[in-house]
C-alpha positions as CSV (number, residue, x, y, z in Angstrom):
1,X,127.4,141.1,58.7
2,X,129.9,138.3,59.2
3,X,130.2,136.3,62.4
4,X,133.6,136.1,64.1
5,X,134.8,134.1,67.1
6,X,137.4,135.7,69.4
7,X,139.2,133.1,71.6
8,X,141.2,134.4,74.5
9,X,143.9,132.7,76.7
10,X,144.8,134.6,79.8
11,X,148.5,135.1,80.1
12,X,150.5,134.4,83.3
13,X,150.5,138.2,83.8
14,X,146.8,138.4,83.3
15,X,146.3,135.5,85.8
16,X,147.8,137.8,88.4
17,X,145.0,140.3,87.7
18,X,142.2,137.7,87.5
19,X,139.8,139.7,89.8
20,X,140.1,142.7,87.4
21,X,139.1,140.7,84.3
22,X,135.4,141.7,84.7
23,X,136.3,145.4,84.9
24,X,138.5,145.0,81.8
25,X,135.6,143.3,80.0
26,X,133.4,146.4,80.7
27,X,136.2,148.6,79.4
28,X,136.5,146.4,76.3
29,X,132.7,147.0,75.7
30,X,133.2,150.8,76.0
31,X,136.1,150.7,73.6
32,X,134.1,148.6,71.1
33,X,131.3,151.1,71.2
34,X,133.7,154.0,70.7
35,X,136.0,152.5,68.0
36,X,133.7,149.9,66.3
37,X,130.1,151.1,66.7
38,X,129.1,148.8,63.9
39,X,130.1,145.7,65.8
40,X,127.5,143.7,67.7
41,X,128.7,141.5,70.5
42,X,126.5,138.4,70.3
43,X,127.6,136.5,73.4
44,X,130.6,135.7,75.6
45,X,131.5,132.6,77.6
46,X,134.1,131.6,80.1
47,X,135.6,128.2,79.0
48,X,137.3,125.2,80.5
49,X,140.0,123.9,78.2
50,X,142.7,125.4,76.0
51,X,141.1,128.8,75.9
52,X,139.7,130.8,78.8
53,X,137.1,132.9,77.0
54,X,135.0,132.9,73.8
55,X,133.4,136.0,72.4
56,X,131.0,135.8,69.4
57,X,130.6,139.1,67.5
58,X,129.3,140.3,64.2
59,X,131.2,142.8,62.1
60,X,130.9,144.0,58.5
61,X,134.2,142.6,57.4
62,X,137.6,141.2,58.4
63,X,139.1,144.7,58.7
64,X,136.7,145.7,61.4
65,X,137.1,142.2,63.1
66,X,140.9,143.0,63.2
67,X,140.1,146.2,65.1
68,X,138.2,144.1,67.6
69,X,141.1,141.7,68.0
70,X,143.6,144.6,68.4
71,X,141.4,146.2,71.0
72,X,141.2,142.9,72.9
73,X,144.9,142.5,72.8
74,X,145.6,146.1,73.9
75,X,144.8,145.2,77.5
76,X,147.9,143.0,77.6
77,X,146.4,140.2,79.7
78,X,145.6,137.6,77.0
79,X,146.6,136.1,73.8
80,X,143.8,135.9,71.2
81,X,142.8,134.0,68.1
82,X,140.1,135.2,65.8
83,X,138.1,132.9,63.5
84,X,135.5,133.5,60.9
85,X,132.2,131.6,61.6
86,X,130.1,130.6,58.6
87,X,126.5,129.5,59.2
88,X,126.1,125.9,58.2
89,X,123.3,126.8,55.9
90,X,125.7,129.0,53.9
91,X,128.3,126.3,54.0
92,X,125.9,123.9,52.4
93,X,125.2,126.4,49.7
94,X,129.0,126.6,49.0
95,X,129.1,122.8,48.8
96,X,126.3,122.8,46.3
97,X,128.3,125.3,44.1
98,X,131.4,123.0,43.8
C-alpha cells in the first residue's frame, strides 16, 4: 500500500457551512467504505495555515487515490491537493540506487 496525503482548503461556500463539516466528514468515511474499501484512513488533522485539513490514507495505487480525491471534492465545499508520501527509509534506498 502506498501512503497519500490529501490537503483540503475550505472554500468560501464551505465556510458558510462550517458547522456541517463534521457531518460531511462522517459521510466521506461512509463513501470511502462503499467505493474504496481497500483504502485505510490513517489519520486526519485540522490545520492552521494555508490548508484547513490534512488526511493521511493508504491506497494500493494512484488510481484508487484519485477516487479518494474525487470523493472528497464531490462535497463541493473544499479544494484539495493530493500528494504521494514516501517513507524516508524507502527514499534513502532510492538515493543509494543512484
